SEMARKE-834404 format. One record per atom (N, C-alpha, C): x, y, z; atom name. Coordinates in pm, 1 decimal. Atoms other than C-alpha are relative to their C-alpha. Layout:
X,Y,Z,CA
...
//
This chain:
146.8,44.0,34.0,N
7321.3,7342.3,-11672.0,CA
-118.5,55.7,63.2,C
108.9,-63.3,-43.8,N
7025.5,7556.6,-11605.6,CA
-73.4,-113.2,109.9,C
96.7,55.3,-63.6,N
6784.9,7460.6,-11321.0,CA
-131.5,-122.2,-92.0,C
100.3,42.4,10.0,N
6527.4,7427.4,-11528.0,CA
33.2,-128.4,-134.5,C
19.8,67.9,122.9,N
6691.4,7227.2,-11834.8,CA
1.1,-168.3,-1.4,C
13.4,126.2,-22.5,N
6608.1,6862.2,-11909.6,CA
128.1,-53.0,-19.8,C
-86.3,105.5,23.9,N
6866.6,6600.5,-11843.6,CA
68.6,-45.4,-143.3,C
-13.6,72.1,114.2,N
6858.1,6459.7,-12199.4,CA
80.9,101.7,-91.5,C
-67.0,-138.7,43.3,N
6915.4,6807.6,-12350.4,CA
176.5,37.9,29.3,C
-126.7,-80.4,-3.2,N
7231.1,6914.2,-12145.3,CA
71.3,-175.5,-28.6,C
-88.0,142.7,22.8,N
7364.2,6536.0,-12183.8,CA
30.7,-3.3,-176.5,C
-8.9,0.5,142.4,N
7326.1,6564.4,-12588.5,CA
79.5,126.8,-45.7,C
-63.7,-129.3,24.2,N
7484.4,6940.8,-12552.7,CA
129.9,-50.5,17.3,C
-149.9,28.4,-1.6,N
7783.1,6799.0,-12402.7,CA
81.0,-119.5,-86.4,C
-77.9,124.1,92.6,N
7832.9,6454.5,-12621.3,CA
40.5,114.3,-128.7,C
-19.6,-122.6,129.6,N
7812.3,6763.2,-12915.6,CA
135.2,57.4,36.4,C
-154.7,-39.8,-86.8,N
8110.8,6940.5,-12717.5,CA
93.6,-112.4,-37.1,C
-73.3,119.5,39.6,N
8276.6,6621.1,-12718.9,CA
26.8,-48.2,-143.0,C
6.6,51.3,122.3,N
8220.0,6494.9,-13051.5,CA
53.9,103.9,-118.9,C
-62.2,-83.5,97.1,N
8264.5,6800.6,-13283.6,CA
165.0,40.8,-16.3,C
-116.6,9.4,39.8,N
8627.6,6845.2,-13268.2,CA
90.6,-112.7,-38.6,C
-54.7,131.7,61.7,N
8689.8,6508.7,-13297.5,CA
-25.7,-14.4,-157.2,C
50.6,-24.5,129.9,N
8481.0,6531.0,-13618.5,CA
85.9,78.8,-84.3,C
-118.3,-57.5,87.0,N
8719.7,6805.7,-13738.2,CA
106.5,19.5,-29.0,C
-120.2,23.2,44.9,N
8994.0,6644.4,-13729.7,CA
15.2,-140.4,-35.3,C
-0.5,152.5,119.5,N
8887.4,6329.9,-13939.9,CA
101.7,41.0,-82.2,C
-0.4,-26.3,143.8,N
9051.3,6267.4,-14235.1,CA
-40.0,119.4,-118.6,C
66.1,-89.1,113.6,N
9003.2,6491.0,-14530.2,CA
-81.1,-98.3,-68.7,C
76.1,98.3,94.8,N
8845.0,6177.9,-14718.1,CA
-132.9,-36.2,68.8,C
99.0,31.1,-92.0,N
8623.6,6127.5,-14425.8,CA
-103.0,132.1,48.4,C
71.7,-163.4,-72.5,N
8532.3,6506.2,-14278.8,CA
-114.8,14.3,-73.3,C
122.2,-71.7,66.2,N
8311.4,6601.4,-14591.1,CA
-115.8,-46.3,-30.7,C
114.1,87.3,27.5,N
8138.2,6309.1,-14617.4,CA
-49.1,-51.8,200.0,C
18.1,29.7,-113.7,N
8086.6,6119.2,-14286.1,CA
-21.4,130.3,110.7,C
-9.4,-86.2,-123.6,N
8176.6,6389.0,-14073.3,CA
-76.9,107.0,16.6,C
111.5,-103.3,51.6,N
7941.4,6661.7,-14230.0,CA
-116.1,-67.0,49.5,C
112.3,62.1,-48.0,N
7673.1,6415.1,-14166.5,CA
-44.1,-18.8,129.4,C
-18.2,14.4,-156.5,N
7770.8,6335.9,-13813.2,CA
-33.3,112.8,56.1,C
7.5,-125.8,-48.5,N
7765.7,6710.8,-13769.6,CA
-128.0,38.2,34.7,C
159.1,-27.4,44.4,N
7411.7,6753.2,-13915.3,CA
-93.7,-44.8,125.0,C
136.4,91.8,-80.1,N
7237.6,6482.1,-13724.4,CA
48.7,13.6,144.3,C
-4.8,-43.5,-164.3,N
7408.3,6616.3,-13366.8,CA
-44.0,75.3,1.5,C
19.0,-175.0,-28.5,N
7314.5,6944.8,-13422.7,CA
-178.5,-21.3,-31.0,C
148.4,16.1,44.0,N
6954.2,6837.2,-13542.3,CA
-49.1,-77.1,135.1,C
110.2,52.6,-136.9,N
6887.4,6587.5,-13219.5,CA
31.1,91.5,103.7,C
1.6,-104.8,-64.1,N
7000.2,6878.3,-13030.8,CA
-141.4,97.9,10.4,C
93.8,-91.2,13.5,N
6742.4,7113.2,-13183.8,CA
-133.3,-79.1,19.7,C
98.7,79.4,0.0,N
6487.3,6831.3,-13200.9,CA
-68.9,-6.4,125.5,C
56.8,-30.1,-101.8,N
6523.4,6782.8,-12846.0,CA
-84.4,92.5,70.8,C
82.5,-143.0,-21.8,N
6440.7,7158.7,-12777.9,CA
-118.1,43.5,-21.0,C
91.3,1.3,51.7,N
6172.1,7146.6,-13014.7,CA
-110.1,-76.5,44.4,C
101.7,65.8,-100.0,N
5990.9,6897.2,-12817.9,CA
-32.2,21.9,119.1,C
3.5,-93.2,-157.9,N
6056.1,7020.8,-12489.2,CA
-127.0,77.6,-14.1,C
72.3,-77.8,5.9,N
5832.9,7260.5,-12608.7,CA
-143.7,-8.0,-89.4,C
83.8,35.4,76.0,N
5605.8,7121.9,-12826.6,CA
-121.2,-96.8,42.8,C
132.5,121.8,-78.9,N
5247.0,6945.1,-12715.3,CA
-6.3,-102.6,-93.7,C
25.0,124.9,112.0,N
5270.7,6687.8,-13026.8,CA
140.9,-45.9,5.2,C
-91.5,10.2,-17.2,N
5580.4,6568.8,-12906.3,CA
23.3,-171.5,-20.1,C
-41.0,111.0,43.0,N
5550.7,6214.7,-13002.9,CA
59.9,-72.4,-147.3,C
-75.3,-21.3,131.8,N
5651.9,6222.0,-13395.9,CA
163.4,68.7,14.8,C
-140.6,-31.7,-33.8,N
5954.0,6461.4,-13271.3,CA
114.1,-155.2,38.2,C
-119.4,129.6,-82.9,N
6095.4,6165.7,-13028.9,CA
25.0,-105.0,-77.4,C
-35.2,111.6,127.0,N
6043.5,5912.5,-13289.2,CA
79.7,-3.6,-59.9,C
-113.7,-24.0,73.5,N
6237.1,6063.7,-13524.3,CA
118.5,7.6,42.0,C
-108.5,-27.4,-108.9,N
6513.7,6188.7,-13300.0,CA
49.2,-189.5,44.8,C
-11.1,139.2,-45.3,N
6510.3,5822.1,-13173.1,CA
98.1,-122.9,-117.1,C
-22.9,42.8,109.0,N
6578.2,5692.3,-13535.7,CA
168.8,86.7,-47.8,C
-161.7,-91.6,21.8,N
6857.2,5979.9,-13580.6,CA
97.9,-24.2,73.3,C
-111.4,2.6,-72.1,N
7006.8,5891.5,-13285.4,CA
53.3,-153.4,-64.7,C
-27.8,123.0,46.1,N
7024.4,5512.1,-13423.9,CA
141.1,-11.5,-42.4,C
-68.3,-15.4,129.3,N
7176.2,5627.8,-13730.3,CA
145.0,49.4,30.0,C
-100.7,-8.0,-25.4,N
7414.0,5774.1,-13544.9,CA
90.3,-63.8,87.5,C
-53.5,124.3,-105.0,N
7527.0,5497.1,-13316.0,CA
80.0,-83.9,-148.7,C
-93.4,77.3,123.1,N
7605.7,5305.5,-13686.8,CA
115.0,106.4,-41.2,C
-86.7,-91.1,15.6,N
7798.6,5611.5,-13781.1,CA
153.3,19.1,87.2,C
-95.7,19.1,-88.5,N
8008.8,5601.3,-13535.4,CA
103.0,-179.5,52.6,C
-73.7,80.6,44.6,N
8097.7,5247.3,-13573.8,CA
66.9,3.5,-98.6,C
-52.0,21.3,83.7,N
8183.9,5296.4,-13865.8,CA
169.0,130.0,16.0,C
-99.4,-105.1,-32.6,N
8443.3,5571.2,-13736.2,CA
126.0,-97.8,90.9,C
-40.4,89.9,-41.5,N
8575.1,5292.8,-13543.1,CA
53.0,-94.9,-60.7,C
-42.3,137.9,96.1,N
8573.9,5045.0,-13827.9,CA
145.1,94.8,-103.9,C
-155.0,-47.3,72.9,N
8777.5,5301.1,-14018.2,CA
98.9,78.4,64.9,C
-161.0,-41.9,-85.0,N
9033.9,5357.3,-13725.5,CA
13.0,156.2,-7.4,C
-58.9,-102.3,-47.8,N
8952.4,5699.7,-13684.5,CA
-53.5,37.5,166.8,C
-8.9,-19.0,-102.9,N
8838.8,5655.3,-13332.8,CA
40.7,-125.7,48.3,C
-30.2,134.8,-99.8,N
8994.8,5455.0,-13082.8,CA
-86.4,-79.8,65.7,C
79.1,35.0,-108.7,N
8850.3,5200.5,-12893.7,CA
-57.7,61.4,82.8,C
44.8,-106.1,-126.8,N
8824.4,5438.3,-12573.8,CA
-77.6,70.4,-68.8,C
72.6,-59.6,49.1,N
8687.2,5675.2,-12810.4,CA
-190.6,-62.9,-26.0,C
135.6,51.5,38.0,N
8416.3,5459.0,-12941.1,CA
-95.6,-42.4,94.4,C
79.6,39.9,-134.7,N
8326.8,5336.9,-12595.7,CA
-81.2,109.3,102.8,C
1.5,-115.0,-108.3,N
8334.7,5695.9,-12436.2,CA
-180.1,8.1,-97.0,C
86.0,-31.6,106.3,N
8079.1,5788.5,-12732.1,CA
-117.8,-82.5,41.9,C
77.7,140.3,5.2,N
7870.8,5440.7,-12713.4,CA
-77.1,34.3,124.2,C
47.1,19.5,-123.9,N
7797.8,5472.7,-12321.2,CA
-84.0,108.0,-11.6,C
64.8,-90.4,-2.6,N
7673.9,5831.2,-12363.6,CA
-106.4,39.0,-89.7,C
128.9,46.0,78.4,N
7461.9,5739.7,-12668.7,CA
-112.9,-108.8,53.8,C
86.0,59.9,-94.5,N
7301.1,5488.1,-12478.5,CA
-85.1,55.0,112.9,C
59.1,-73.4,-83.4,N
7234.8,5727.4,-12202.7,CA
-105.3,96.9,-34.5,C
54.6,-76.1,90.8,N
7107.0,5927.6,-12414.4,CA
-169.8,-58.8,-39.3,C
53.4,48.9,43.6,N
6911.4,5696.2,-12564.8,CA
-144.0,-70.6,89.6,C
62.9,59.8,-125.1,N
6774.6,5529.7,-12230.2,CA
-115.8,148.0,24.1,C
64.5,-86.8,25.9,N
6659.2,5892.4,-12191.4,CA
-146.3,29.1,-99.8,C
105.0,-1.0,81.6,N
6457.3,5905.8,-12482.6,CA
-99.6,-69.8,-25.8,C
138.2,79.7,-25.2,N
6272.1,5599.6,-12458.6,CA
-38.8,31.4,137.5,C
100.1,-19.2,-115.3,N
6162.1,5684.9,-12112.3,CA
-99.3,121.2,-11.6,C
103.7,-149.5,46.5,N
6030.3,6021.4,-12260.8,CA
-112.3,-77.1,-90.7,C
92.4,43.4,127.5,N
5860.2,5833.3,-12522.1,CA
-102.8,-88.0,55.3,C
80.7,45.4,-97.6,N
5710.0,5618.4,-12265.8,CA
-95.9,77.5,47.5,C
93.7,-59.0,-60.3,N
5598.9,5829.7,-12078.6,CA
-131.5,127.2,-54.7,C
122.2,-44.0,95.5,N
5411.9,6030.0,-12392.0,CA
-146.2,-95.0,-6.6,C
65.1,97.8,21.7,N
5276.9,5715.6,-12433.6,CA
-144.5,17.8,112.8,C
76.2,12.3,-98.9,N
5127.8,5701.7,-12130.5,CA
-99.0,117.0,20.5,C
65.2,-84.7,11.0,N
4968.0,6054.7,-12106.8,CA
-59.9,70.9,-121.6,C
53.2,-17.1,91.7,N
4833.3,6032.6,-12433.4,CA
-128.4,-41.1,-53.7,C
//
């Protein structure tokens, strides 16, 4: 992690590094539906955070990312309910998404005060 990198961006990057190999090993009947959607959302989350970092109009970007993160949470729950993720994998992903969500919420609150 570079010294200037925002912790939320690094945390999201690390989560993607963990997630993608798991999604690539999903059964074929889920990989091309749920797996591809999750992959796109995860990459979109990272891209959006980087865009928000350099944008003056962050609020709209951050609010959309908050919704995207919630969708990823539900999709992760589906992975567990389809028995693709173990309870341990689900817990790991959930803890990390909650941390990202807390950071994102803090960033949104900060933007509300500075607007």
